C-alpha positions in Angstrom: 79.3 29.8 -20.8 80.5 33.3 -20.3 79.0 36.1 -22.2 82.1 38.3 -22.1 83.5 39.6 -25.4 87.3 39.8 -25.7 89.1 41.8 -28.3 92.7 40.7 -28.9 95.1 43.3 -30.3 98.5 42.0 -31.5 100.5 42.8 -34.6 102.0 39.3 -34.9 99.5 37.3 -36.8 100.4 33.8 -35.4 100.3 35.0 -31.8 97.1 36.9 -32.4 95.3 33.9 -34.0 96.6 31.4 -31.5 95.6 33.6 -28.5 92.1 34.2 -29.9 91.6 30.4 -30.4 92.8 29.7 -26.8 90.6 32.4 -25.3 87.6 31.2 -27.4 88.1 27.7 -26.0 87.6 29.1 -22.5 84.1 30.2 -23.5 84.6 33.8 -24.5 83.5 35.4 -27.7 86.6 36.8 -29.4 87.6 39.1 -32.2 91.1 40.3 -33.3 92.9 43.5 -34.4 96.3 44.0 -35.8 97.1 47.3 -34.1 95.5 50.2 -32.1 93.9 51.8 -35.2 92.2 48.6 -36.2 91.2 47.9 -32.6 89.3 51.3 -32.4 87.3 50.3 -35.5 86.5 46.9 -34.1 85.4 48.3 -30.7 82.5 50.2 -32.2 81.2 47.1 -34.0 82.2 44.2 -31.7 81.6 46.1 -28.3 84.0 44.1 -26.2 83.9 44.2 -22.4 87.6 43.2 -22.3 90.6 44.1 -24.5 93.9 42.3 -24.4 96.5 44.4 -26.1 100.2 44.4 -26.8 102.2 47.6 -25.9 104.4 47.9 -29.0 102.5 47.9 -32.3 102.7 49.9 -35.6 100.5 52.9 -36.2 99.1 53.0 -32.7 100.6 51.2 -29.6 98.9 49.9 -26.5 99.3 52.9 -24.3 97.7 55.2 -26.8 95.0 52.7 -27.4 94.1 52.6 -23.7 93.8 56.4 -23.7 91.5 56.4 -26.7 89.4 53.5 -25.2 88.9 55.6 -22.0 87.4 58.3 -24.1 85.0 55.8 -25.7 83.9 53.9 -22.7 84.7 53.7 -19.0 83.4 50.1 -18.8 86.0 48.4 -21.0 88.6 46.4 -19.0 92.1 46.3 -20.4 94.8 43.7 -20.0 98.2 44.9 -21.1 100.7 42.5 -22.6 104.4 43.6 -22.2 107.7 42.1 -23.3 109.4 43.3 -20.2 107.6 43.9 -16.9 108.9 46.9 -15.0 107.7 49.1 -12.1 107.3 52.0 -14.5 105.1 49.9 -16.8 102.8 48.9 -13.9 102.7 52.5 -12.7 101.8 54.0 -16.1 99.4 51.2 -16.9 97.6 51.7 -13.6 97.4 55.5 -14.2 95.7 54.8 -17.5 93.1 52.5 -15.9 94.6 49.2 -17.1 92.9 46.4 -15.2 96.0 44.1 -15.2 99.1 43.3 -17.2 101.0 40.2 -18.1 104.5 39.5 -19.3 105.6 37.7 -22.5 105.8 34.7 -23.0 102.2 34.7 -21.7 101.5 32.4 -18.7 98.1 31.1 -20.0 97.0 29.9 -16.5 97.6 33.4 -15.2 95.8 35.0 -18.1 92.8 32.8 -17.6 92.8 33.7 -13.9 92.9 37.4 -14.9 90.0 37.1 -17.3 88.0 35.2 -14.6 88.7 37.9 -12.1 87.7 40.6 -14.5 84.4 38.8 -15.3 83.7 38.7 -11.5 84.5 42.4 -11.3 82.1 43.3 -14.1 79.4 41.2 -12.5 80.0 42.7 -9.1 79.9 46.2 -10.6 76.5 45.6 -12.1 75.2 43.8 -9.0 76.3 46.5 -6.6 75.5 49.6 -8.7 72.0 50.2 -7.4 73.0 49.4 -3.8 75.9 51.8 -3.8 73.7 54.6 -5.3 71.1 54.0 -2.5 73.8 54.1 0.2 75.4 57.2 -1.3 72.1 59.1 -1.5 71.7 58.4 2.3 75.1 59.8 3.0 76.8 56.5 3.7 79.0 53.9 2.0 79.6 50.8 4.0 80.6 52.1 7.5 81.8 55.4 6.1 79.4 58.3 6.8 79.2 61.8 5.3 77.0 63.9 3.0 79.7 66.7 2.7 81.5 67.4 -0.6 84.8 65.9 0.7 83.2 62.7 1.8 81.1 62.3 -1.4 84.3 62.6 -3.4 85.8 59.9 -1.3 82.8 57.7 -1.9 83.1 58.4 -5.7 86.7 57.4 -5.7 86.1 54.2 -3.7 83.4 53.1 -6.0 85.7 53.7 -9.0 88.7 51.7 -7.6 87.0 49.0 -5.5 86.1 46.6 -8.4 89.6 46.7 -9.9 92.8 45.0 -8.8 94.8 48.2 -8.5 96.9 49.0 -5.5 95.7 51.9 -3.4 97.6 54.2 -1.2 95.4 55.8 1.5 96.8 58.9 3.2 95.5 61.2 5.9 96.0 62.2 9.5 95.6 59.7 12.4 92.0 58.9 13.2 90.5 59.9 9.9 89.3 56.4 9.0 91.9 55.0 6.7 91.3 51.4 7.7 87.6 51.9 7.2 88.3 53.1 3.7 90.4 49.9 3.1 87.6 47.7 4.5 85.0 49.5 2.3 87.2 49.0 -0.8 87.4 45.3 0.1 83.7 44.9 0.7 82.8 46.5 -2.6 85.3 44.3 -4.6 84.9 40.8 -6.0 87.2 39.7 -3.2 84.5 40.6 -0.5 84.0 36.9 0.4 87.7 36.3 0.9 89.8 37.5 3.9 90.6 41.1 4.8 93.8 41.1 6.8 95.1 44.4 8.3 98.6 44.7 9.7 100.0 47.8 11.4 103.7 48.0 10.4 104.4 50.4 13.3 103.2 48.0 15.9 105.5 45.1 15.0 109.2 45.0 16.1 111.6 45.3 13.3 113.0 41.8 14.0 109.6 40.2 13.6 108.0 42.1 10.7 109.3 39.9 7.9 108.0 36.8 9.6 104.6 38.4 10.2 104.3 39.4 6.6 105.9 36.6 4.7 105.8 33.7 7.3 108.7 31.4 8.3 109.7 27.8 8.3 110.5 25.8 11.4 114.0 26.5 12.5 114.4 29.6 10.3 115.8 31.5 13.3 116.2 31.1 17.0 112.7 30.7 18.5 111.1 29.5 15.2 109.7 26.3 16.7 107.1 25.7 14.0 106.1 26.9 10.6 104.2 30.2 10.6 101.9 31.4 7.9 102.4 35.1 7.1 99.8 37.8 6.4 100.1 37.4 2.6 99.1 33.7 2.8 96.4 34.5 5.4 94.9 37.0 2.9 95.0 34.6 -0.1 92.3 35.6 -2.6 91.4 38.6 -0.5 92.9 41.9 0.6 96.0 42.8 2.7 96.2 46.3 4.3 99.7 47.5 5.2 98.9 50.3 7.6 101.7 52.8 8.4 103.7 51.5 5.4 106.4 54.2 6.1 107.3 52.4 9.3 108.3 49.2 7.5 112.1 48.7 7.4 113.6 49.5 4.0 115.1 46.0 3.6 111.6 44.5 4.1 110.2 47.0 1.6 112.5 45.6 -1.1 111.1 42.1 -0.5 107.6 43.4 -0.5 108.1 45.0 -3.9 109.3 41.8 -5.3 106.2 40.0 -4.1 104.0 42.7 -5.6 105.8 42.4 -9.0 106.1 38.6 -9.2 103.0 37.5 -7.1 105.3 35.0 -5.4 106.8 34.9 -1.9 109.4 32.8 0.0 108.9 32.2 3.7 111.9 32.9 5.9 114.1 29.7 5.8 112.4 28.2 2.8 113.9 27.4 -0.6 110.5 27.2 -2.3 108.5 30.1 -3.7 104.7 30.2 -3.1 102.3 31.8 -5.5 99.9 34.4 -3.9 96.8 36.1 -5.2 96.4 39.1 -2.9 95.3 42.7 -3.4 97.5 45.0 -1.4 96.3 48.3 0.0 98.6 50.6 2.0 98.0 53.5 4.4 100.1 56.2 6.0 99.6 59.3 8.1 102.8 60.8 6.7 103.2 62.8 3.5 104.5 60.0 1.2 106.7 62.3 -0.9 108.4 63.4 2.3 108.9 59.8 3.4 110.5 59.1 0.1 112.8 62.1 0.3 113.8 61.2 3.9 114.7 57.6 2.9 111.8 56.1 4.9 109.9 54.8 1.9 111.5 53.3 -1.2 110.6 55.3 -4.3 109.9 52.2 -6.5 107.6 50.8 -3.8 105.8 54.2 -3.6 105.2 54.1 -7.3 104.0 50.5 -7.1 101.5 51.2 -4.3 100.4 54.7 -5.4 98.6 53.5 -8.6 95.5 55.1 -7.0 95.6 57.6 -4.2 92.9 58.4 -1.6 93.4 61.2 0.8 91.1 61.2 3.8 90.1 64.7 5.0 90.6 65.8 8.6 87.3 66.0 10.6 87.7 69.8 10.8 87.5 69.9 7.0 84.0 68.3 6.9 82.3 69.3 10.2 78.9 69.3 8.5 79.1 65.5 8.8 79.4 65.5 12.6 75.6 65.2 13.0 75.5 62.0 10.9 78.7 60.6 12.6 77.2 61.2 16.0 74.1 59.3 15.1 76.0 56.3 13.7 78.5 56.2 16.6 75.8 56.4 19.3 74.0 53.4 17.7 77.3 51.5 17.9 78.0 52.5 21.5 74.5 51.8 22.7 74.8 48.3 21.4 78.3 47.8 22.8 77.5 49.1 26.3 73.9 48.1 26.5 72.7 51.7 26.8 69.7 53.6 25.4 71.1 57.1 24.8 68.8 58.9 22.3 71.0 61.7 21.1 73.3 64.6 22.1 71.9 68.0 23.3 72.0 71.1 21.1 74.7 72.5 23.4 76.9 69.4 22.9 76.3 69.5 19.2 77.3 73.2 19.0 80.4 72.4 21.0 81.3 69.6 18.7 80.8 71.9 15.7 83.2 74.5 17.1 85.9 72.1 18.2 88.9 71.5 16.0 89.1 67.7 16.6 92.9 67.2 16.4 92.3 63.4 16.9 89.7 63.4 14.1 86.8 60.8 14.0 88.7 58.5 16.4 88.6 61.3 19.0 84.9 61.9 18.4 84.3 58.2 18.9 86.3 58.1 22.2 84.5 61.2 23.4 81.1 59.7 22.7 81.9 56.3 24.1 82.9 57.9 27.5 79.7 60.1 27.4 77.5 57.0 26.7 79.0 55.2 29.7 78.6 58.2 32.0 75.1 59.1 30.7 72.3 56.8 32.0 70.0 57.5 29.2 68.2 60.3 27.3 70.4 63.0 26.0 74.1 63.5 26.4 74.7 66.9 28.0 77.9 68.9 28.4 78.4 67.5 31.9 78.8 64.0 30.4 81.8 65.2 28.3 85.5 64.8 29.5 86.4 67.6 32.0 87.6 70.7 30.2 86.5 69.4 26.7 86.6 72.2 24.1 88.0 74.9 26.5 90.9 76.9 25.2 94.0 77.0 27.2 95.1 80.6 27.9 98.8 81.2 27.8 100.3 82.3 31.1 102.5 85.4 31.5 106.2 84.7 30.6 105.2 81.4 29.0 108.0 80.7 26.5 105.4 79.1 24.1 103.3 82.3 24.2 103.2 84.4 21.0 103.5 88.2 21.4 102.4 90.4 18.5 103.0 94.1 18.4 100.5 96.6 17.0 101.1 97.0 13.3 101.8 93.3 12.7 100.2 92.3 9.4 97.9 89.2 9.2 100.5 87.5 7.0 103.3 88.2 9.4 101.2 87.0 12.3 100.3 83.8 10.5 104.0 83.1 9.7 105.0 83.8 13.3 102.3 81.5 14.6 103.2 78.6 12.3 106.9 78.8 13.0 106.3 79.2 16.8 104.0 76.1 16.8 106.6 74.1 14.9 109.2 75.2 17.4 107.0 74.1 20.3 106.4 70.7 18.7 110.1 70.2 17.9 109.4 70.4 14.2 106.8 67.6 14.3 104.7 68.8 11.3 101.8 66.4 11.9 101.3 67.6 15.4 101.8 71.2 14.5 99.1 71.0 11.7 96.7 69.5 14.2 97.3 72.3 16.7 97.0 74.9 14.1 93.8 73.4 12.7 95.1 73.1 9.1 95.9 70.2 6.9 99.4 68.8 6.6 99.4 69.8 2.9 98.6 73.4 3.8 101.4 73.5 6.3 103.9 72.2 3.8 102.7 74.9 1.3 103.1 77.6 3.9 106.7 76.4 4.7 107.6 76.5 1.0 106.3 80.1 0.9 108.5 81.0 3.8 111.5 79.5 2.1 112.2 77.3 5.1 115.1 75.0 4.4 113.9 71.4 3.8 116.7 69.9 5.9 115.6 72.0 8.9 112.3 70.1 9.1 112.4 66.8 11.0 110.3 63.8 10.1 106.8 63.6 11.5 106.1 61.2 14.3 
């Protein structure tokens, strides 16, 4: 028998009473309220862990009630009941911290499943609280490492969103660890014992991506010799990561949105819809707002995925974590290559601290892996690093990419010239330009706005 308390908020008396009796029959302790004002009074006395509330009610509606509940307690899970399910409803409900929502007339099997999932979430939250605190105090959360302020903020956000069912959009430059973030969210969620399925949308040919994601029936197209299970079904009960979501064809994005809204999919060549219970996380190394503006990402899908946003900082933005990262990566590489490398020398560490790391943590990993293979044991010295590592390339005379500044040029003018010249040399690839300049992509965009650079003159990032 569950100990969860459920408060049902509904202005129609018959619906309110009937729903309370049904939920009680499932083993929950229930109470009811006729509107938001009545609900706030009941909350202080009944202390529910879950609130099921209608959106439209007299005196105080569901949306305002959710805002007020958030001020009272961050531990109350809310299920929103809506007469008409829309992308906007899901977006605003997610922003307010709503755990899930369900459309009228209520599908009682789905409601019971939602309540069961919330119960598991609340249990997992309590179960993992001390473990997460211990890991965070040691500068680690799962396989993520970092004691710096940016990484501690990432840990805090992961802990906040992991127990929920909300979609998460993970952004950041290539190599910052977006897939690790997704895996950590999965591992800290009630779905941790179910599959985690990552799929890179950029690595799959456009003609095959629908089959990879949704599956297909035998004979659905030329070469479909047998039924294929798609990634959604492979991730049933667990988590699906759609990496590089901006590379997914727009037509496929429309089908994905429908699956996210209806929790049902249809394999290619099938006439039957299959129900799926999958939490979807998405990642991209592009600025999603730019991808929407350029027609690469559907706006409605962006809203549906961006219920919660996590932006991974570039390694140059948290260099104080390099020491901890080196320690973790060396342990992995020693085990992988059967080596006994103890550490890196102070000279190597100083070089790492002064380097801009355009390839982020992935580049650090690759650099250390090579050094571990080359080094027979003891300390990694500078001689074990790739040839020319960390050395600045000096521009040659008459080099068209060289930047010439006259005496009297202000710092602001020099900065502008440097940024625009770098963009020119990368053929307006903003992601690459930001890496070369050692600044974040967001900073580059802000600088371009200051310069009044026409938006249509900036090509899409690669």
